[in-house]
N, C-alpha and C positions, 0 to 999 in steps of 0.2 A: 894395374892401377886403374884402368878404365872402368872395370866393374865397380870399383869403390866410388869413383866419381859419379857414376850413373845412379848408384843407390843414394849417395849424398844429395844429388840434385832432386831425386824423387822425394826424399824426406823433407827437403826444404820447400818444395811445391806443396806437399801435403800440409805442412805446418802453416804456410801462408793461407791455404784454403780454410783451415780450421780457425785461424785467427780472424779471417774476414767474416766467418759465420758468427763470431762472438761480438762483433762491433755493433753499436747502436744503429738502428735504421736512420737513414738520412731524413731531415726535416725539410718541409717546403711550406711556403706561405699561401694560405687560401684566403682570397678576398671575395666577399659577397657584396654586390651592390643591388639595392632594392629600389624599384621605381614603380609608379602607378602606371598600369598598362594603358589606361585611357588617355592620360595627359603627358606621360613621360617624365613627370617631376619626381625627384628623389623622395623617399619616404623614411623619415627618421623614426626611431623607437619601435621598429619592427623586431619581433622576437625571432631569434635564430637558434635552432637546436640541432646538434650534430651527433650522430651515432656512428660507431659504437662507443665513442669516447665519453658520451653523456656530457658534452661541453657545449659552449656557445656563448651568446650574449645578445646585444641589441645593436641595431644600426645607428650610426651617428647622424649629425645634422645634415651630412651629405648623402645619407642613405647607405653608408658603407660600414662593413665590419671585416676585420682581418684577424687571422689567428695562424700560428705555426703549428703544424701537425706532422707526425711521422708519415712516411710514405705508405700509401695503402688506399683502400676503398672506403668511402664514407657516404652516409645518407644525410642530406641537409634539408631540414624542414623550416620554412619561413612562414610566420603567422602574424596577423595583424587584425585587430577588431574590425569586423565589417567586411573582411576580404577572405577569399578562399585560400586555404593553406596551399603553399607551393612546395613541392618535394623534388629535390634534385639528387641524382646518384652520381657521385664524383669519384674518379680514379685520380688520386693525387700522386703524380710522379715527377712534378716540377711545380714551380710557382704558378698558381692558377687563379684566374679571375672569372667569376660567374655573375651574369646579369640575370636578376630575378624580376619578372614582371608580375605584379600583384593585380588580381582581378576582383572587382567588387562582388561580395557574396550576396546573392539574392535573398536567401532565407537563412537566418542564423538559428541553429537548432539548440545549441548549448551556449547560453549567454553567461556573462560573468557578473557576479554580484557587485563587488566594489573592486575596481582594478586600477592600479597605478599605471603610469606610462609604460612600464615594463614590469615583468613578473618579480624581479628582484630590486625594485626601485628603492625600497626601504634600506637595502643593504649597500647600494652603490652611490646614490646621490647625496651630496653634502647638504641639499635642501632638506629642511626638517619641518614637520607639521603640515605637509602638503597632502590634500585629499582630492580624489577625483571620482566623479560619478559619470558613467556612460549613459546615454539616452536609453539603451536597451535595458539597463538596470532600473531606471526610473519607471519604465512601463510595467515592471513586475512588482513594484512595491505597492501594497494595498493602501489606498488613500481614500479620503472622504468622497463619497458619491462617484468613485471610479475614475477621477481625473488625475493622471499622473503629474508629478510636480517636483521641481528642483528643490525648493526650499524645504518641503516636507521630507524629501529624501535626505537632505543634508542634516536635518535634526535627528536622524537615526545614527549619526556618526559621533565618535567620541569628542567631547568638548564643544559640541554645537547644540544649541537649544533655542527655544522661543518662549513666549510667555503664556502659552496655553493653546486652546483650539482656535482662537482668533488672536493673531499677533502680527503686526505689520513688519515682518523681517526676521532676522536672525540675531541671536545673542551668542557670540563666540567667546568661549572661556570667560564668561561672566561679564562681558562688555555690553554697553548699551547698543540700541539698534542703529543709531547714527554713526557709530564707530567702525562700521563696515563699509568698505568701498565696493559697490556692486557695479560691475561692468558688463555690458552686452555688446560684443564686438568693439570693445574699447570705449564705448560711450557710457557715461554714468547713468544709472537709473535711481532716481531719488525716492520713488515709491514702487517697490518691486512686487506688490501683491494685488490680487483681485479679491472681490467678494469678502470684505471685512478681514482680509489677511489669510483666508483659507487656502489660496493658491497663488503661485507666482505668475508674473505677467509674460514670461518668455514663451514665444510661440513654439509648442512642443516639437512638431515635425521638422523644425529648422535647426535643431540643436546638433552640435558636433561634440563638444566636450564641456565639462564643468569642473574647474579647478578652484579649490579653496586653500588659500595661504593663511596660516594662523600662527606661525612662529617666525622662521627666518624669511621674512617677506623680501623678494628680490628688489634690487635697487631701482628697477624701472617703474615700480609702483610707489605712490605717495599720496598723502592727503587724508588718511585715516590711521588711527592708532591701534586698532585691534586686528583686522583681517582684510583680505581682498577676496571677493568672489568673482572669478573671471569666467564668464559664459561666452563660448565661441559658437558661431553659426557654421554650418557646413558649407563648403565650397561646391558649386554646381558643376562638378567634373562629369558631365554626361554627354553622350552622343545620340540620345534618343529621349523621347518623352517619358516621364515617370510621374505617377500620381500617388499621393498618400492621403489618408483621411480617417476620420472616425466620427461616429454618431453616438452620443451619450446623453444621459439625463441632465448633467450639469452643463455641458457644452458640446458643440460639434466643431470639427476642424477639417481643414483641407489644405493640401500643399501640392505644388507643381514644380518640376524641374524640367528644363528643356533647353537645347541649344538654339540660339538666335542666329548666330553666324558660325558655320561649321569650323571647328578647331580654333575659333577666335573668341566668340562671345556666348556665354551661357547665363541662364537666369534660373533662380529659385525663388518662389514666392509662396508664403503660407499664411493662413489666417485662422482665427478661432472666434467663436461667438457663443455667449452664454446668456440664456434667459431663464432665471431661476426663481421667479416669483412664486410658482406653484410648489417649489421644494421648501421654501423657507419655513412655513408652518411646521414641517417635519422636524426642524431643529428645535423650535421653541414656540410655545403659544404666544409669547411676546412679539413674535415676528409675523402675526397673522396679516397685518396691514402693511407689511414691509415690501418694497419693490427693489429689485436688483437686476442689473444686466451689465455685461462687460464684453469688450472686444479687444483683440490684439492682432497685429499683422506685421510680417517681416518680409522685406524684399532684399534679395542678394543678387548683384550683377558681378560677373567675373569676366574680365577682358584679358586675353593672353596677347599682349602687345608684341612679344617676340620670345625667343628662347630664354632670355634672361629677365623678362619683365612681366609682372602681373599687376593689374589695376583692379581693385575690388571696391564696390559700393554697397553699404548696408543701410537700409532705411527701416525704422521701427516706429510703430504707432500703437498706443494703448489707451483705452477709454473705459471708464467705470461710471456707473450712475446708481446711487442708492437712495431710497426714501425710507426714513425712519420716523415713526410716530411716537416713540417713547422718549425722545429727547426733544422737548417742545419749547424750551426757552434758553436762549443764549444771549448774554449781554443785554438783558431787559427787552429782547425782541420776542414778542409773543407771536407764534406761528402755528399753523395747523400741523405742520410736520417739518422735518429738516431734510433737504435734498443735497446729497453730496455728489460732486462731479469732479473726477480726476482725469487729466489728459497728459500723456507723454508723447513727445515727437522727437526722435533721435535720428542722426545721420552720421555715417562714418565713411570717409573716402581714404583708401589706403593704396599706396604704391610700394611694391616689393621689387627691388632690383638685385640680381645675383651677379657679383663680379666674377667669381670663379667657384670651384667646388668647396671653398673654405670660407668665403666671406659674402655678406649681403648687407643691403641697406633697406630699412623699412621706414617710410614716412607716412604720417596719418594726420588728417584734418577731421576733427570731431565736433559735432554740435549736439546739444541736448536742451530741450525746452519742456519744463514741467509746470503745469498750470492746475492747481487745485482750487475748487470753488465750493461754497455753501450757498444754497438758495433757500430763503425763508418765505414761503407763501403766507402772507398775513391773514389772520383770522377774519372771516366775514369781509374779505376784500379780494379784488383781483390783482392787487399790487404784490410784487415780489421784491424782497430785499436781498441784495447780492453781496457776498463777501468773497474776495479772491486774493490769492498771492501768486508769486511766480519766481521761478529760477531759470535763468538763461545761462548756458555754459558753452564756451568755445575754447577749443584746444588745438594746438599744433605741436607735433612731436616728431622726432627723427632719431633713429637708432641704428648704429652700425655694429655688426657682430662678425667675429672671426674665430675660426678654429685654427690655432697655430699648429698644433699637433694633437695626437690622441691623449695627451696629458694636460694640455692647457688651452683654454678658450676664454674669450672675453666679449663683452659688449659695452658700448658707451653711447651717450646721446643727450638730448635736451628735451624739455617739455615746457610749453608756456600755456597757462590756463587763465581764462577770464570768467569771473562770476559776476552776474548782474542780477540782483535780488530785489524783488518787490515784497517787503515783509507782509503787507496786507492793505487792502482797500475795502471800504464799506460804502456801497451805493444804496441809499434808501429808496430809490425809485420815486414814487409819488407820495411816500410817507412824509408827514410834517413833524412827527414826534421823534424821529431818529435823525441824528446829524450825520452828514457825510464825513468819512475819515479816509485820508490818504497818507499812509506812513512813508517816511523818507526812504528812497531807494538807496541801495548800497552797491558799489562797484569795487571789485578788488582783483588783483592779479597775483598769480603764483608762478615765478620763473625758476625752473629747476634744471640742474645738470646731474648726470649720474654715470657711474662706472661700476661694472660687476665682473669679477673674474672667477673662474673655476680652475683649480690646479690639483692634479693628483701627484703628490710628492713622491709616493711609492705605493706599493701594494697595501701598506698599512694605513696611510694617512691621506685624506683628500680635504681640500679647503674650498669654501666659497666666500669671497670677500667682496663687499659692496659698499659704496659711499654715494650719498645723495645730498646735494646742497639746494636749499630752498630760499628764495627771496620773496617775501610776501609784502604786497603794497595795497593799502586801502586808500582810494583816491576820492576826491570830491566830484560832484557836489555831495557834501556830507555834513550833518550837524552833530557835533560831538558834545555830550553833556560834560560839565565840569562840576565835580563833587566837592563838598567842603572837606576840611582836613580830616574829619572823622569818617568820611565816605558814606554818610547816612543820607544826605540830602543834596539835590542838585541846586547849586547856587548861581550857575551861569551856563551858557552854551557858547561853543565856538563853531563858526561856519567856515568850511573849506570850499574854495571855488572849484569849478570843474577841472579835473586833471591834477589838482594840487594833492600832494601826498599827505594824508591825515595820520596814518600809522604805518610803520614798517617793522618787519621781523626778518631776521636772517638766521637760518638754522642748518647745522650739519647733522646728517643721519647715517651713522655707520651701521653696517649689517655684517654679520659673521655667521658662518656655518662650518662645522667640522665633522668628519666622519672617521672613526677609528675602526678598522676592520679587524675584529678578533680572529675570525676564520671565515671560510666561505659561506657559513650559515648565520653568523652573528656579527652585529656591529653596535657601536655606541656612537651617539650623535650629540653635539652641543650646538647651541645657537644663541645669538643675541641680536636684538634689533632695537633701534631708537627711531621713533616716528613722531610727527607733528600733525595736528589737525586744525585747519583754519576755518572750516565751515562746520557749524554745529546746529543741532536741532533740539529745541526745548519743548517738552511736552509733559503733561501730568497724568498720563495713562500709558499702559503697556502697548496699546494699539493707537498710535498717534492719528488723530483726525486732522482735517485741514486747519483746525484752530491752532495746531502746533506752529512754532515760529522757527524759521531758519535764520541764522545769524552768522555773519563773518566776524573774525577777530577785529578788535579795535583797541583803543588806548585802555579801556576799562575791562573789556572781556578778552582775556589772554587766550592764545592758542592752547588747545589740549596737547599735552606731551606725555609720551609713554616710553618706558624702558622694559623690554621683555626678555626673559631668560628661560631657556629650556634645556632639558637633558633627556635623552631617550635611549632605550635598549631595544633592539629588534632581532628577531630570530626566525629563520625559515626552516621548518622541519622537512628534510628531504624525504623521509618515509611517509609522513601523513600529508605533506603538502599544505600544512597549516602555517599561516603567518601570525606571529605574535609581536605585539608592540607594547612597550611600557614607557610612557612619557610623563615627566613632571615639569611644571612651569610656574613661573612667578612673574607678575607684571605689576609695576608701580606707575601710577599715572598722576599727573598734575593738571589743575585747572579744569576739572570735571564740572560741567555746567548743569545745574539743576534749579528748579523754581524755589523761591523763598517761601516760608510758611505763610499761607493765606494769600499767595500772589495770584493775580488775574492778569495775564499778559496778552489776552486776546487782541485788544486794540491799544495796548500801552505804547505811547509815543516813543519812550526811551526804555528799551527792554532791560537796560542796566538796573532799573528800579525794581525789577521783578525776579531777578536771578541772583544766585550766589555760586561762587566757584570753590571747589575743595579738592581734596586728593582722594585717590582710590587705590585699592590693592586687590589683586586677584591671584589666586594660587590654587593648585590642584594636581591630581594624579589621574592619568587615563590609562586603562588597561584594555587592550583589544585583541581579539582573535578573529581570524577570517580564513575561510576556505573558498578560494575563488573559482575552483573548477570541480567537475564531477557531477554526477546525477543529483547528489545532495550537496548543496553549497550554501554559504551564508556567512554571517558574522555575529559576534557577540562582543559587546563592550560595556565597561563600567567606568564611571567617572565620579570621583570624589573631588569637590571643589568648593571654594568660598569666594564671594564677591562682596566687598564692603566699600563704603564711602565715608568721608569725614570732612566737615567744613572747619575753617579756621577763622571765621569772621569775628571781629572784635565787637560788633554791635549785637547786643543780646537778642533783639527782635529778628535778626537775620540768621541766627544760629539754628542748625537742625540737630535735634537730640543733644543740645547743649555742647556742640562741637565734639561729641563722642562718636566712635565708629558705629555705623548702623548698616544693616543688610541692604544691598541694592535691590532694585526690582527684579534682577536676574540672578539672584543667589539661589542656587539649587544644589544643596550639599551632596545629594545622592541621585545618580541617573543610571539606569540600566536599560540597554536596548538590545534586542535580538531579532534577527531576520533569518529565516531558513527557506530555501527553495527546494522543492522536490520535482525533478524533471523526469517523470516516469517514462516517457517515450518522446518521439518527435512531435507529438500532437497535444500533449497535456503538460502543463506546469502548474503546480500548486505552491502558493507562498503564504507564509505566516509571519506576522510582525508583532512583536510585543514591546511596549515601552512603559517604564515605570520610573517616577521621579518624585523628589520631595516637592511639596506644594510651594508655590511662590509666595514671597512676603507680601503682606498688605497691612494697612493701618487700622487699628481699632482705637476707640476713644479711651482716654485715661480716666475719664469721669464725666459727670453730667452736671450742668448748672441750669437753674431755672431762670428764665428771662421772660417777663410779661406772660406768665402762666404757660410758657412753652419750655419743654425740656430740651436743652441744647447740648449736644455732645462736645466734650472738651478734648481736643487732640494736642497732646504735648510732645509726642514722639512719632517718628515716621517708621513704617515697616516694622512694627513691634509684634506682629503675629504672622502665622502662616496658614494658607489654605490647606485643606486635607491632601493626603497623598494622591498623586495623579497616576493612573495606570489604565492601559487600553490594549486590546488584542484585535488585530485586523486579519482578514483572510481574503485571498483572491485565487481564482481558477481561470487560467487562460487556455482556450481550446483552439488549436489550429486544425482545420478540417480538410484542407487541400492535400490530397494524396498524389496528385499528378505532378511529375517533374516538369520544370520549365513552364508552368502555367502562368499566363500573363496577369491574371487577376488572382491575388492571394488575400484571403481574409481570415480574421480570427475574432472570437468572442471573449470578452473578459468579464467575469462575474466577481463582484467585490462585496464584502461585508465589512463595514467600518464600525468599530466598537462592538465586537461580537457578543460579549456578555452584558451589554447595555449599561456600562459603568456611567454614573452621573458625576462627571468631573467639574467642579466649580471653576469658573474663570474669573470670578470676582465676588465681592461681598459688599453689602451696604447696610446702613442702620437707619431705622425709621421709628418715629414716636409711636408708642402703643396707646390704644384707647380701650378703656374698660379692662376686662379680664381675659381678652383673647390670648390664646397660647400661653396661659399662665403655667401650664405644666412644663413648658420649655423655658420661659424667661423669668418665672417667679414674679417678684415684685419690681423688676427692673423697668424703668420708664422707657427704655429703648428695646427694640427688637432687632436681632441680627439675621440677615437673610442672604442666602447665596444665590448667585446667578450661574446657571449651567447652560451650555449650548446644546448638549445632547443628553438624553436620558434613556435612549433605546438604540438598538442596532440600526445602521443605515445601509440599505441595500442599493446596489447599482449594477447596471448592465451596459456594456459599451461594445460597439462593433467597430473594428479597425480594418482598413483595407489598403492594399498596394496594387497599382496597375502600371505596367510598363511594356 
């Protein structure tokens, strides 16, 4: 019997061994924590790629990423824009934590065209309609006269536009310029452009990131109904001196980063100056006697008070001066020329306190001061007439955020804003023929509370839910007009004492974003947002001059209100690494502010006499493709959209187009943009950019009437015609010539051709009375001639030298 037992035991051991060989390998948890090597602070949104499983993800707000994997050997690659890739070889035989220290990359050889916070942002985030441009990207986009620019870069993305070669800001999904909230380190910028709108005011070498929210706007933002452009400056995490700069035809710039107190206090400061008088005649013969110069500067101080506290201060200054001689008369003021002077002075003081790895508190005190002026030197006199206006803004906000777990996080907080507006003042100086005017100052407050949550219900559904409540108060001293029953004439006024509430509005703003994960490569997103706007800008041109009027809401001028709906489909091709997005949107707005027919609101005591409010509708479809990596990278997008307005005024004289829908100034039905980069080697990058779009609407006369032997055009409709199709091709070539590793001085040259084939794109049109038979072959017997104004009619060449020293 013993041999039988021996054989049975042997078979039992063999079967157990075979059974163990067929069981699944044991799984262990791998945790990767990513920190900045110089500062020790955690880094969120770092890309983590694991081989051979071809899996991974991104680090969370605490710099961590966790995943369960079968036991074995793995290669972990961590990457982040501007940092050297960190590669770790891991043997996973138990639960393992890995600390990855990221080092700032000195020279980036393969830059990304348009990149979201993470490679699969479109697939994972419940936020919709968020676009990001990195500073490295902006430097490669060919622009006018070689100066890289945020606003120009944004206009190459789907749904973002402007009004032509000179336009003071952005139009997002058909919205007007003042419907965008532009923030520079949390401080609002009321005039974001230099040089007639050709470039943005943001100091180039100080930028860290640029985010544009155009659909599901997070609850922390309020005050505009179309979009938020959030521009962030870089933190000076440095332990040694670093210099950057550039010398170009349009402007020259310089920046410096240095520690002031080791491991405690660091500083970054940058500035730019442009003197372009000699360039302006290249744009147009009409600019022969035009002068222009601009400056901007940014200072950033970062104090590391302790392991859990950071205190940062950002100061920003911007200045512009133009002299134009082809606008010679404003409000019966005869002058030799018009001199325009813009000044912005902003400050942001921010304290960030971290309670633990999952929660933090951010508190910010913000100030913004915008002062535009017009100077009129009188003809044959040394006297100057001055017109100015002003916006002073002060804000205090605090926000607490917490990551409860990897599926749920939230933030909540409050914000209090104060607006102090001088609508306009006219100082005649020594002139006795011009009367002094001081329009009534307006003071208002917006008190807001907000809450936003992100919840991943399961692998299929994720939600972003937000709610913001606003209380708006317009306080005295304020003189409010009282209109008659028909609303046509002012029959009385009511004066409110200092601090007395003249008007108040209380509004709820729900926000919703949802993502449905079809599979690992495809998602569908939905979003809804309601927003209110209490500060509005009135102008009668696509490039607002200082004669435009800023106005807060009151009893007669209601806040603008908007409801936006969006749906999108996104797909990431694993094989080609091409990202595709298809978004459709619809936005309905109320109380859109525009000028009445024939209105002149330059020095109008009561702006209510010159404006009318109506409703708006914007809708469209955006199709985009982008390849963010590789030697050949770029994007292509096409947008079909419409933007229209309609008044509902009962007074015939105040109706626009007889209360029928008409195209807004920013209605561009068709827009096609394409950018491609060829990175041939480590030293050469070639870039091409093409843009084509429908011409913008403008107004032509419906007829001509004769008055005292003068043919006068009769305008009965607004925006009843279009300028010709706009299209342009740009080219740039960037050459890096340093071949020595770890060289302290690194430089490059950028050669740019703007408008390669010399397209003459009109920016406006005007009508003038004809004399005799001039241009009869064009205008026939018409008493009026139609003429187009174009900024460029030939290619514009530029050469810029950029350098870094450390």
